[in-house]
N, C-alpha and C positions, 0 to 999 in steps of 0.2 A: 660434586661427589654425592649424588642422591643416595639416600638410605644410610648415610654415615653420620647422621645428626647425633649430637652428644647430649642434648636435652638437659643442660645445666650441670653436667658432671664436673666435679672439681678435680683437675688434673695437674699434678706437680711435675714440672720438667726441670730436673737438675741440669746445670750447665745451660740454662735457658737463654743466656745472653750470647752464646756462641753461634757459629755459622748454622749448624743444623738446628740448634735450640730455637733460634729466632724464627725459622720457618715453621717449626712445630707449634710454638705458642700462637703464632698468627693463625695457623690452620685450626687449632683448637677453638680459639675465639670465634673465628669465621663460621664454624660449624656448631655453634651453640653451647660450647663448653665454657668453663671458667678456668683460665690458664694461670698457673702460678709460676712466674719466672724466678726459679730458685737458683742462685748463683753466688759464688764466693766473692764476686765483684758486684756489690750492691748498687754502685753507681751505674754500671753498665746495664744491670737488670732493670733498674728504674727507668733508664732511657728507652730500653726495648718496650717496657710496659707502657710508657707514655706514647710511643709511636703507634702501638697496636690499639691502645685505648681510643685514639683519635678516630679510628675506623669502627671499632667495636666497643663502645663505651660500657664500662661496668663488667667486662668479661675478662679482665686481666689485672694482675697486680704483682709486684715484685716482693721477693723475700731473700734475706741473707741465708746462705747455707754453705757449710764446709762438710763435704761428705765423709771426711776422715775423722770427724769428731762426733762422738755419740751425743754430747750435750747439745751440739748444734742441730743434729738430726731430730732429737727428741723435742727440742724447743720449737722447731718448725712444725712438727706434728701437733704439738699442744696449741700453738697459735692458730693453725688452720682449723683445728677442731673447734676452737672457741669462736672463730670468725664465721665459719660456714656450717658448723654442726656435723660435718662429715668430710671425708676425703675419699674419692672414688678410684683414682689411679695414680700410681707413681711411674714416671718415665725416667729411667736411669740413663742419662745422656751426658753427664759431666765427663771431662777428659783431663784429669789432673796428671801432671808430669813435671819432672824437675828440669833444671836448666841444661842438663847434659843429655836429655832425651833426644833421640833421633840420630845418634852416632851409629856408624857401621859396626857390625858384629865384632870385629877385631878390637875395637876401641871401647866397647862397653865394659865397665867395671862391675864386679860382683855387687858392690854397694849401690851403684846406680840401678842395676837390674832389680835388686830387692826393693829399693825405695819406690821405683815406679810401679812395680807389681803391688806393693803394699797400698799405695795411695789410690790407684785405679781399681784393681780387682778387690782389694780390701774395702775400699769405699763403697763399691757396688754391693758387696756382701753386707756391710753395715746398714746401708739404706734398705736393702731387701729384707733383712732381718727385722729391723724396727718397724717398717711399714707393714710387713706381713703380720707381725704381732698385733699391731693396731687394727688391721683389717679383720683379723680373727675375732678380736673383741667387738668390733663394729658389726660383724656378721657378713662380711664379704668385701671384695675389692679386687683390683687388678694391678699387675706389675708388668711393665714392658722395659726390657734392657737393650741397650745398643751394643751389638757385637760387630762383626765385620766379615766380609768374604775371606779375609786373611786369618780369620779364626777357624776356617773350615777347609782351606786349601793352602798348599805351599805357595809362597810368593813367586811371581813371575819376575825374577831379578833382572832379566834381560831388558825390560822396559825402562829400567833406571840407568842403564849404561849411558855414559856421557853427561850425566847430571850430578849435582851434589846431593840428590835425594836418595833415600832408601826406604824400605819398610822396616821399622825397628824390631829387633828380636823380642823386646818386651811386649810390643803391640801384639805379635802373633801369640805369645803365651797367654797374655791377658784376655784377648778376645776369644780364643778357643776355650778358656776356662769359663768365660761368661756363658757360653752356650750350654755347658754341662751344669753350671750353677743354676741356670734357668730350669733345666729338667729336674734337678734335685729339689728345688723349691716347689715346683709344680706338683711333684709327687708327694712331698711332705705336707702341703697345705691343700691338696685337692678336695678333701672332705670338709673344708672350712669355707667353701664358697669363694676361694681365692684363685684367680687365673694368673699364670706366670708364663710369659712368652718373651721372645727376643727377635730383633730385626738385624739382619746382616746386609748392610748396604755395600755396594761397590764404592769406588773412589768418588769423592765429591769435588767438583771443579772449584778451585780456589787459587787462581793465578799461577798454576803450574806452567813450566816451559812448554812451548808448542811442540817441540820434538818429543817430549814425554807423552803429551796428550795424543799425538798421532799414533805412537806405538801402543798406548793403552787402548785407544778407540778401535784399533784393528782387531781386537779380541771380542768386540761387542757387536750388538745388532744395529738398531737404527739410531740410537741416541749417543752411544759412547759414554764417556764419563758423565755422571749425573750432576744435576744441580740439587741443592738441599731440598727444594720443593718437591722433587721427584719421589722422595721417600714418604711424603705426607699421606698419600693415599693408603699405604700399608699401615702406617701408624693409626690413622683414623679408623680403619677396619678393626684393628685390635682394641681400640678404645671404645668402639661402639657396641651396641647389642647384637650387631650382625655376627660377632665372633664369640657369642656367649658360651659356646661349647668348645672353644679352641684353647688349649692349655698345653704347656710343655713343648711348644713348637718354635722353630727357628725359621723365620721367613726371609728369603733372599731377594733383594732388589738390586740388580746389577746389570741389566740389559745384556745378560748372557755372558759376562766376562768370565765367570767361574765354570762355565759348561765345557 
């Protein structure tokens, strides 16, 4: 991906030990950045960092992070500032959810809806707030948050027929709010040298039933459901200087599913 080199930028990826997070941190290290695998599961983050470091030594390290706790967020910022002297980018990629997440609409309780919205959307807000304030004091920075195509379109419920799967109502509410939270922060901090954008990927292949994949892929172009690595080009663009005047935008990567 020529022209998307990161030139030593320090990039924090929350949820860096997850499916998409692992692809992101590898791409960041591969393209010359310093990736911070920030995850609530420090053991998993350490393992990811160890694997990537074998190919790109010195360009990745793990850190503990709970995006729902201000003390955890602020401690991460303090530790990274002390270690690197700066932080260049936050990638909001964590995916917190409770044990009842994923139920069909009829079975979602008010308490579960609120808990999932609080941890996911509230956690993204907390991360954006604290990192933006740090970036303002630092003199600039960038934030990229992960939304979804289901944050900008109604679900295609028919593709889930015959499976135990659904797209959770909490997910739709959270991801649509992230798109507007991005615009709010971009407007609020645009005179402070802070860019704020988000990415809305389509579905990510992760052992879904073949019947579901066939119905999903029928709405797409050449690829169908994406692999996590397919989102990396868009991320690298937003992290790099190639996007230095891009802010407040939601970039869709879905092989035409939402068209």
